C-alpha positions as CSV (number, residue, x, y, z in Angstrom):
1,M,2.3,1.5,29.4
2,W,1.8,1.8,26.2
3,T,3.8,3.8,23.1
4,N,1.5,5.3,20.2
5,Y,3.8,7.5,17.1
6,H,0.8,8.1,15.1
7,C,-0.8,10.6,16.1
8,H,-3.2,14.3,14.5
9,T,-2.4,17.5,15.7
10,N,-4.8,20.4,14.8
11,F,-1.5,21.7,12.3
12,C,-3.7,19.1,10.5
13,D,-7.0,17.4,10.5
14,G,-6.4,16.4,13.9
15,K,-8.9,18.4,16.7
16,K,-6.3,19.5,19.4
17,P,-2.9,21.5,19.9
18,V,0.6,19.2,20.4
19,A,0.5,20.9,24.0
20,D,-2.9,18.8,24.7
21,V,-2.4,15.9,22.7
22,V,1.4,15.2,25.2
23,A,-0.7,16.1,28.4
24,H,-2.9,13.6,27.7
25,A,-0.6,11.1,26.7
26,K,1.4,11.6,30.0
27,S,-2.4,11.6,32.3
28,I,-3.0,8.6,31.1
29,G,0.7,6.7,32.1
30,M,2.0,6.7,27.9
31,I,5.7,6.6,28.5
32,A,6.3,7.6,24.4
33,I,3.8,9.9,21.8
34,G,5.4,10.1,18.4
35,L,3.1,13.2,16.5
36,S,3.1,12.9,13.3
37,S,0.3,15.3,11.4
38,H,-0.6,15.0,8.0
39,A,2.6,16.8,6.2
40,P,2.0,19.5,3.5
41,L,0.9,18.2,0.2
42,P,1.9,20.4,-3.0
43,F,-2.6,21.3,-4.0
44,D,-4.7,22.6,-1.7
45,N,-6.9,19.7,0.1
46,K,-8.9,19.7,3.6
47,W,-6.6,18.2,5.7
48,S,-2.7,18.7,5.7
49,M,-0.5,21.0,7.4
50,R,-0.9,23.9,5.2
51,P,2.6,25.0,3.2
52,G,4.9,27.1,5.5
53,M,3.9,25.8,9.3
54,L,5.9,23.3,9.5
55,D,8.6,25.5,11.3
56,S,5.9,25.8,14.1
57,Y,4.8,22.8,14.0
58,L,8.7,21.5,15.0
59,S,9.0,24.1,17.4
60,E,6.1,23.4,19.2
61,I,7.0,19.5,19.3
62,E,10.5,21.0,21.2
63,R,8.7,23.2,24.0
64,A,6.5,20.0,24.3
65,R,9.2,18.2,24.7
66,A,11.6,20.0,27.3
67,E,8.3,20.8,28.8
68,N,6.9,16.9,30.1
69,D,8.8,14.1,31.5
70,I,7.5,11.6,28.7
71,Q,8.8,11.1,25.4
72,V,7.9,12.8,22.7
73,Y,9.0,13.0,19.3
74,A,8.2,14.2,15.9
75,G,8.1,13.0,12.8
76,L,5.0,13.2,9.8
77,E,2.5,11.3,8.4
78,V,3.9,11.8,4.8
79,D,2.3,10.6,1.9
80,Y,3.6,9.4,-1.4
81,I,3.0,10.9,-4.6
82,P,5.3,10.3,-7.5
83,G,7.0,12.8,-8.1
84,K,5.5,15.2,-5.6
85,I,5.9,14.0,-2.4
86,S,8.2,11.6,-0.9
87,P,9.0,10.2,3.4
88,F,12.6,11.9,2.8
89,D,11.3,15.2,1.4
90,F,11.5,15.7,5.6
91,K,13.4,12.9,6.7
92,D,15.9,15.3,7.7
93,R,14.3,17.3,10.0
94,L,12.6,14.4,11.9
95,D,12.7,11.4,14.6
96,Y,10.5,9.1,11.9
97,T,8.7,9.2,9.1
98,V,4.5,7.5,8.6
99,G,4.8,7.2,4.9
100,S,1.4,6.3,3.2
101,V,-0.8,6.2,0.0
102,H,-3.8,8.3,0.0
103,F,-4.2,9.6,-3.7
104,V,-4.0,7.1,-6.9
105,D,-3.3,8.4,-10.3
106,N,-4.7,11.4,-11.2
107,N,-5.5,13.0,-7.5
108,W,-7.8,10.1,-6.6
109,E,-8.0,10.4,-3.0
110,I,-8.8,6.2,-1.5
111,D,-9.9,7.3,1.8
112,N,-12.3,10.4,1.5
113,T,-15.9,9.0,1.0
114,Y,-17.8,6.2,-0.4
115,D,-18.9,8.4,-3.1
116,V,-14.8,9.5,-4.0
117,F,-14.5,5.8,-3.7
118,F,-16.5,4.7,-6.4
119,E,-16.4,7.8,-9.2
120,G,-12.7,7.9,-9.1
121,L,-12.5,4.1,-9.2
122,K,-14.8,4.7,-12.4
123,A,-13.1,7.1,-13.7
124,N,-9.4,6.1,-13.2
125,F,-10.1,2.5,-14.1
126,D,-13.0,2.2,-15.2
127,G,-14.7,0.6,-12.9
128,S,-12.0,-2.4,-12.3
129,I,-11.1,-3.2,-8.9
130,R,-8.2,-5.3,-9.6
131,R,-6.6,-3.1,-12.0
132,A,-7.0,-0.2,-8.8
133,V,-5.9,-2.4,-5.8
134,A,-3.1,-3.4,-7.9
135,R,-1.8,0.5,-8.4
136,Y,-2.1,1.5,-4.8
137,F,0.4,-1.6,-4.1
138,E,2.4,-0.8,-6.9
139,L,2.8,3.2,-5.5
140,T,3.5,1.6,-2.2
141,R,5.8,-0.9,-2.9
142,E,7.4,2.0,-5.0
143,M,7.7,4.1,-2.2
144,V,9.5,1.5,0.4
145,K,11.6,0.9,-2.7
146,T,12.8,4.3,-3.6
147,T,12.0,6.9,-0.2
148,P,11.1,3.9,2.4
149,P,9.9,5.8,5.8
150,T,10.6,4.0,9.1
151,I,7.1,3.1,9.1
152,V,4.3,2.2,6.6
153,G,1.5,3.5,7.5
154,H,-2.1,1.6,7.4
155,I,-0.9,-0.8,4.7
156,D,-4.0,-1.8,3.4
157,K,-6.2,1.4,3.8
158,I,-7.9,0.4,0.1
159,K,-9.7,-1.9,1.7
160,M,-11.2,0.9,3.6
161,H,-14.5,0.6,1.9
162,N,-15.1,-3.0,1.2
163,R,-16.3,-4.1,4.1
164,G,-19.1,-7.1,3.4
165,D,-16.8,-8.1,0.4
166,C,-18.6,-5.2,-2.0
167,F,-15.6,-4.8,-4.2
168,F,-13.3,-8.1,-3.5
169,M,-12.0,-10.9,-1.4
170,E,-9.2,-11.2,0.4
171,D,-9.3,-14.7,-0.4
172,E,-8.6,-14.1,-3.9
173,P,-5.6,-15.0,-5.5
174,W,-4.4,-11.9,-7.3
175,Y,-4.9,-9.6,-4.1
176,R,-3.1,-11.8,-2.0
177,E,-0.3,-11.9,-4.6
178,Q,-0.5,-8.2,-4.4
179,I,-0.1,-8.2,-0.5
180,D,2.7,-10.9,-0.6
181,L,4.6,-8.6,-3.5
182,T,4.3,-6.1,-1.1
183,L,4.9,-7.5,2.1
184,D,8.5,-8.5,0.3
185,A,9.5,-5.4,-0.1
186,V,8.6,-4.3,3.3
187,A,10.8,-6.7,4.5
188,K,14.1,-6.2,1.9
189,A,13.4,-1.6,3.1
190,G,13.9,-2.7,6.0
191,C,10.8,-0.5,7.2
192,I,8.2,-0.9,10.7
193,V,4.3,-2.0,9.6
194,E,2.0,-0.4,12.2
195,V,-0.8,-2.1,13.1
196,N,-2.9,0.7,12.8
197,T,-6.4,0.3,15.0
198,R,-8.4,3.6,14.0
199,G,-10.8,2.1,11.7
200,L,-11.7,-0.4,13.9
201,Y,-13.0,2.3,16.5
202,Q,-14.7,4.2,13.5
203,N,-16.4,0.8,13.1
204,K,-15.7,1.6,9.4
205,V,-14.0,-1.3,8.6
206,D,-14.1,-5.5,10.8
207,T,-10.4,-5.3,11.5
208,T,-7.2,-3.8,11.6
209,Y,-4.8,-2.3,9.3
210,P,-3.7,-5.1,8.5
211,S,-6.3,-7.4,8.6
212,P,-5.0,-10.1,10.9
213,W,-3.9,-13.0,8.3
214,I,-1.4,-10.3,6.8
215,L,0.0,-9.8,10.5
216,L,0.8,-13.1,10.0
217,E,2.2,-13.5,6.6
218,I,4.2,-10.4,8.7
219,L,5.3,-12.1,11.4
220,R,6.2,-15.4,8.9
221,K,8.4,-12.5,7.3
222,N,10.3,-11.7,10.3
223,I,8.5,-7.3,9.6
224,P,8.2,-5.4,12.5
225,I,4.9,-4.2,14.3
226,T,4.2,-1.3,15.4
227,L,0.9,-0.2,17.5
228,S,-0.8,2.7,16.6
229,S,-4.3,3.9,16.2
230,D,-3.5,7.0,14.2
231,A,-5.7,9.1,16.6
232,H,-6.8,12.4,15.5
233,H,-7.8,13.5,19.1
234,P,-6.2,13.0,22.3
235,D,-8.9,10.5,23.4
236,D,-7.8,7.8,21.0
237,L,-4.2,7.8,21.3
238,V,-4.8,4.2,23.2
239,N,-7.8,3.1,21.8
240,L,-8.8,-0.7,21.2
241,F,-4.9,-1.8,22.0
242,P,-5.7,-3.5,24.9
243,E,-8.2,-5.8,22.5
244,T,-5.4,-5.7,19.6
245,A,-2.9,-6.9,21.7
246,R,-4.7,-9.4,22.6
247,D,-5.0,-10.5,18.8
248,L,-1.5,-10.1,18.3
249,I,-0.2,-12.5,21.1
250,H,-2.8,-15.1,19.3
251,I,-1.1,-14.4,16.1
252,G,2.2,-15.4,17.1
253,F,3.1,-11.7,17.9
254,K,5.7,-11.6,21.0
255,K,7.6,-8.1,20.6
256,I,6.1,-4.7,19.4
257,R,8.9,-2.0,18.1
258,I,8.7,1.2,19.5
259,L,11.1,4.3,19.5
260,L,13.0,5.1,22.9
261,D,16.0,7.5,24.1
262,G,16.1,7.8,20.7
263,K,16.5,4.3,19.5
264,W,14.1,1.6,17.9
265,K,13.9,-1.5,19.7
266,D,11.9,-4.9,19.9
267,V,10.3,-4.8,23.0
268,A,7.9,-7.5,24.6
269,F,4.0,-6.4,25.1
270,G,0.9,-7.6,26.5
271,E,-2.9,-6.2,26.7
272,H,-1.7,-3.2,29.0
273,G,1.4,-2.4,27.0
274,I,4.8,-2.8,27.8
275,S,5.7,-4.7,31.9
276,G,7.5,-2.3,33.6
277,K,10.5,-4.7,33.7
278,D,10.6,-5.0,30.0
279,Y,11.0,-0.8,29.9
280,A,13.3,-0.6,32.1
281,M,15.7,-3.5,30.1
282,A,14.4,-1.4,26.7
């Protein structure tokens, strides 16, 4: 039995309505599902919820909650852009928030195409990947310090176009320092870090977000984790969960944090999810 709190619907760039996502989650035996479509942004883009749609989104989640015996939670994936949007903008209407950094200075979208990434790197940082990465993590730290989300989304998403170490190597001291500073900020803020499988099943990166060595640091710092797939289609709700669970156990994790019965709880897990016994005790 699995849970997942990073799932998108057709209110943003997800492919299916709320009802279809929840129905599929129920059909595969999930015990809880959280919907987290991209929150409306204060500028035009192709993938976030349109302004004025939030009420309808929340109403559809409430309807799905009433019509199903699976636990359904209302969330949003909210961008952090200083002075424009933050997880605190929506938190009072939600069960939880996923806070993510998709944009670095001047609305440079770091997880767009490689060409967009490369052009933005040149335009905003004179081609300096070290400065760009430092700014990305600076924004992440600023987010968790000033407007902490429940869950930090794909914390090292800046590596998305770094396959083959084409921009930097993750064992470089400056990069590891950025990770260490960011994890310390996350720990102090009390946020959950998601272990996100989307880059893997899309074959865009070779590891989860975050990388295994970062997960080891997360374990050492006693930061809670939750397992998510960043699903944009119901078929991906538990994509690579068994494999990732085995990896997490190998690293040393014994529990993941889930939202159940309205409360965040740390529960034991295995490659098949949360056992019936642990679910009953949660």
